C-alpha positions as CSV (number, residue, x, y, z in Angstrom):
1,M,-11.2,160.5,4.6
2,N,-10.4,162.6,7.7
3,L,-6.7,161.6,7.8
4,I,-4.7,160.6,4.7
5,L,-2.5,157.7,5.7
6,F,0.8,156.7,4.1
7,E,3.1,153.7,4.4
8,P,6.7,154.4,5.3
9,A,7.9,153.2,1.8
10,E,5.7,155.8,0.1
11,L,7.5,158.7,1.6
12,G,9.8,160.6,-0.6
13,V,8.3,159.3,-3.9
14,P,5.5,160.9,-5.9
15,L,2.0,159.7,-5.2
16,P,0.5,158.5,-8.5
17,R,-2.4,160.6,-9.8
18,S,-4.4,157.4,-10.1
19,D,-4.2,156.8,-6.4
20,G,-7.4,157.5,-4.5
21,R,-5.5,159.6,-2.0
22,A,-4.2,161.9,-4.8
23,E,-7.7,162.2,-6.2
24,H,-9.1,163.0,-2.7
25,L,-6.4,165.7,-2.3
26,L,-7.0,167.4,-5.6
27,A,-10.7,166.8,-6.3
28,V,-12.3,166.7,-2.8
29,L,-10.0,168.8,-0.6
30,R,-9.1,171.0,-3.6
31,R,-5.5,171.4,-2.4
32,Q,-3.0,173.3,-4.6
33,P,0.8,173.5,-4.5
34,G,1.7,175.0,-1.1
35,D,-1.4,173.8,0.7
36,T,-1.3,171.5,3.7
37,F,-3.4,168.6,4.8
38,D,-3.8,166.2,7.7
39,A,-1.5,163.2,7.2
40,G,-0.5,160.1,9.2
41,L,2.2,157.5,9.0
42,V,0.7,154.0,9.4
43,N,1.2,152.9,13.0
44,G,3.3,156.1,13.5
45,P,2.8,159.7,14.1
46,R,0.2,162.2,12.7
47,G,1.3,165.4,11.2
48,K,0.9,167.7,8.2
49,G,1.5,167.0,4.5
50,T,2.3,169.7,2.0
51,L,1.4,169.5,-1.7
52,V,4.6,170.6,-3.4
53,R,3.9,170.0,-7.1
54,V,1.2,168.5,-9.2
55,G,2.7,166.6,-12.1
56,E,1.2,164.8,-15.1
57,N,1.6,161.4,-13.5
58,G,1.9,162.1,-9.8
59,V,1.9,164.6,-7.0
60,E,5.0,165.5,-4.9
61,L,4.5,165.8,-1.1
62,T,6.5,166.6,1.9
63,F,5.7,165.8,5.5
64,S,6.2,167.2,9.0
65,W,5.5,164.7,11.8
66,G,4.4,165.0,15.4
67,S,4.9,162.7,18.3
68,P,4.5,158.9,18.1
69,P,1.0,157.7,19.0
70,A,0.1,156.2,22.3
71,E,-0.2,152.4,22.5
72,P,-3.7,151.2,21.8
73,E,-5.9,150.0,24.7
74,P,-5.5,146.2,25.3
75,L,-8.8,145.3,23.7
76,H,-8.7,142.0,21.7
77,L,-11.5,140.3,19.8
78,L,-12.1,136.7,18.9
79,I,-14.6,136.4,16.1
80,G,-15.9,133.3,14.3
81,L,-14.9,133.9,10.7
82,P,-18.0,135.5,9.0
83,R,-19.0,135.9,5.4
84,P,-16.6,138.3,3.6
85,Q,-19.1,141.2,3.3
86,T,-19.6,141.1,7.1
87,A,-15.8,140.8,7.7
88,R,-15.2,144.0,5.7
89,K,-17.6,146.0,7.9
90,I,-16.0,144.5,11.1
91,L,-12.5,145.4,9.9
92,Q,-13.4,148.9,9.2
93,E,-15.4,149.5,12.4
94,T,-13.0,147.9,14.8
95,A,-10.0,149.9,13.3
96,A,-12.1,153.0,13.8
97,L,-12.9,152.0,17.4
98,G,-9.3,151.3,18.3
99,V,-9.2,147.5,18.8
100,A,-5.7,146.2,19.4
101,R,-6.0,142.7,17.9
102,L,-8.5,140.7,15.8
103,E,-8.5,136.9,15.8
104,F,-10.8,135.5,13.1
105,F,-11.1,131.8,13.9
106,V,-12.8,129.0,11.9
107,S,-15.8,128.1,14.1
108,E,-17.6,124.8,14.2
109,K,-20.9,126.2,13.0
110,G,-19.3,128.6,10.5
111,E,-18.3,128.2,6.8
112,S,-14.6,127.2,6.7
113,G,-14.6,128.2,3.0
114,Y,-14.8,131.9,4.0
115,A,-11.0,131.7,4.9
116,G,-10.3,131.3,1.2
117,S,-12.0,134.5,0.2
118,T,-10.1,137.0,-1.8
119,L,-10.7,139.4,1.0
120,W,-8.0,137.5,2.9
121,T,-5.8,136.0,0.1
122,S,-5.4,139.2,-1.9
123,G,-4.6,141.5,1.1
124,E,-7.8,143.5,0.6
125,W,-8.5,143.2,4.3
126,R,-5.7,145.8,5.0
127,R,-7.5,148.4,2.9
128,H,-10.5,148.2,5.2
129,L,-8.3,148.7,8.3
130,L,-6.8,151.8,6.7
131,A,-10.2,153.2,5.8
132,G,-11.4,152.7,9.5
133,A,-8.3,154.3,10.9
134,A,-8.5,157.3,8.5
135,Q,-12.1,157.8,9.5
136,A,-11.2,157.9,13.2
137,F,-8.3,160.3,12.6
138,D,-5.9,157.7,13.9
139,T,-2.8,155.9,12.4
140,R,-2.9,152.6,14.4
141,L,-4.2,149.4,12.8
142,P,-5.3,146.4,14.7
143,E,-3.2,143.2,14.4
144,V,-5.2,140.7,12.3
145,A,-4.9,136.9,12.2
146,T,-7.2,134.4,10.5
147,G,-7.6,130.7,9.9
148,A,-7.0,129.2,13.4
149,T,-9.3,127.1,15.4
150,L,-10.9,128.6,18.6
151,S,-8.5,126.8,20.7
152,E,-5.5,128.0,18.7
153,A,-6.8,131.6,18.6
154,I,-7.3,131.6,22.4
155,G,-3.8,130.3,22.8
156,R,-2.3,133.3,20.9
157,L,-4.0,135.9,23.2
158,P,-2.8,137.2,26.5
159,R,-3.2,134.7,29.4
160,T,-4.4,137.5,31.7
161,G,-7.4,139.9,31.3
162,C,-11.1,140.1,31.4
163,R,-12.5,137.3,29.2
164,L,-16.1,137.7,28.0
165,A,-18.0,135.7,25.4
166,L,-21.2,136.9,23.9
167,D,-23.9,134.3,23.7
168,N,-27.7,134.7,23.1
169,Y,-28.7,131.3,24.6
170,E,-26.9,130.5,27.9
171,A,-25.6,133.8,29.1
172,T,-27.4,135.1,32.2
173,Q,-25.3,138.4,32.7
174,V,-25.6,141.6,30.6
175,L,-22.4,142.9,29.1
176,G,-22.0,146.2,30.9
177,P,-19.9,148.0,33.5
178,E,-20.8,145.6,36.3
179,A,-19.9,142.4,34.3
180,I,-16.6,143.9,33.1
181,G,-15.7,145.5,36.3
182,T,-16.3,142.3,38.3
183,V,-14.2,140.2,36.0
184,A,-11.5,142.8,35.5
185,A,-11.0,143.3,39.2
186,R,-9.5,139.8,39.4
187,A,-8.0,139.5,35.9
188,G,-5.8,142.4,34.6
189,P,-6.0,145.3,32.2
190,E,-6.7,143.4,29.0
191,V,-10.2,142.9,27.7
192,I,-10.9,139.9,25.4
193,L,-14.3,139.7,23.7
194,A,-15.3,136.5,22.0
195,L,-18.1,136.4,19.4
196,G,-19.2,133.2,17.6
197,S,-20.0,132.8,14.0
198,E,-23.3,134.1,12.5
199,R,-24.9,130.8,13.6
200,G,-23.6,131.0,17.2
201,W,-21.5,128.8,19.4
202,S,-21.5,125.0,19.4
203,L,-21.7,123.1,22.7
204,G,-18.0,122.2,22.4
205,E,-17.1,125.8,21.9
206,R,-19.0,126.9,24.9
207,A,-17.3,124.3,27.0
208,L,-13.9,125.4,25.8
209,L,-14.7,129.0,26.5
210,R,-15.7,128.2,30.0
211,A,-12.7,126.1,30.6
212,E,-10.5,129.0,29.4
213,G,-12.0,131.4,31.8
214,F,-14.6,133.2,29.7
215,T,-17.8,134.5,31.3
216,L,-20.8,134.3,29.0
217,V,-22.6,137.6,28.6
218,H,-25.4,139.0,26.4
219,L,-26.5,142.3,24.8
220,G,-30.2,141.8,25.5
221,A,-33.0,139.8,24.0
222,R,-32.6,141.1,20.5
223,V,-30.6,139.0,18.0
224,L,-28.0,141.3,16.4
225,R,-26.0,140.9,13.3
226,V,-22.3,140.1,14.1
227,E,-21.1,143.5,12.9
228,T,-23.7,145.3,15.1
229,A,-22.8,143.1,18.1
230,V,-19.1,143.9,17.6
231,V,-19.6,147.6,17.6
232,A,-21.9,147.5,20.6
233,A,-19.7,145.2,22.7
234,V,-16.5,147.2,21.9
235,T,-18.2,150.4,22.8
236,L,-19.6,149.0,26.1
237,A,-16.2,147.6,27.0
238,R,-14.3,150.8,26.3
239,S,-16.8,152.8,28.3
240,A,-16.7,150.4,31.3
241,R,-12.9,150.5,31.3
242,G,-12.7,154.3,31.0
243,W,-11.2,154.2,27.5
244,L,-13.7,156.7,26.0
245,R,-12.0,160.1,26.3
């Protein structure tokens, strides 16, 4: 936990001793009253927290904040709703990598029942975003939406931008600086990456993607897990657009 994140409503009230962040402060960082630590306000500024007092049931903290964070790079992902254990990895890694928005759609070859997982219904998904952002020493969380069809999910994204869909079967162009640069030159600043479910795209989905201006690209001959393909594709896109700094 490189950065300890707090929601606005948590400021000014003791942090329960049972909270994982309190345990991290006391047992891992070994902070004592008067000591400081790196803190962040979710989707807000970073700064310093000070441990004021350790009580029986909670710890009292004060904060000093810096400047608001810059806007995230306009990188959007469309992902066929994967099994929950895969989605957990994707949520954490994309938050760490600085993705602006995640649209998990119900794909034609995927399992629609994944949308009813407690990952989504209990709000657990947000915990994985927080873990990813804290790992990256950032406060910004991606926007997340689930449950739409591919057509509906595309309709909620910017109409401009570089639109690329990863495909192992019909893509003839490698995802890299040349592909992104060629499309981006005539599109706009946004990058939209689409990845199918763990079983890939259907014929109808490929036709829809092409009709919506997506170029099919690939990551080579190897068949990758969805979570691995997400990390690779996002990193390549950020590098090609000069967003690695």
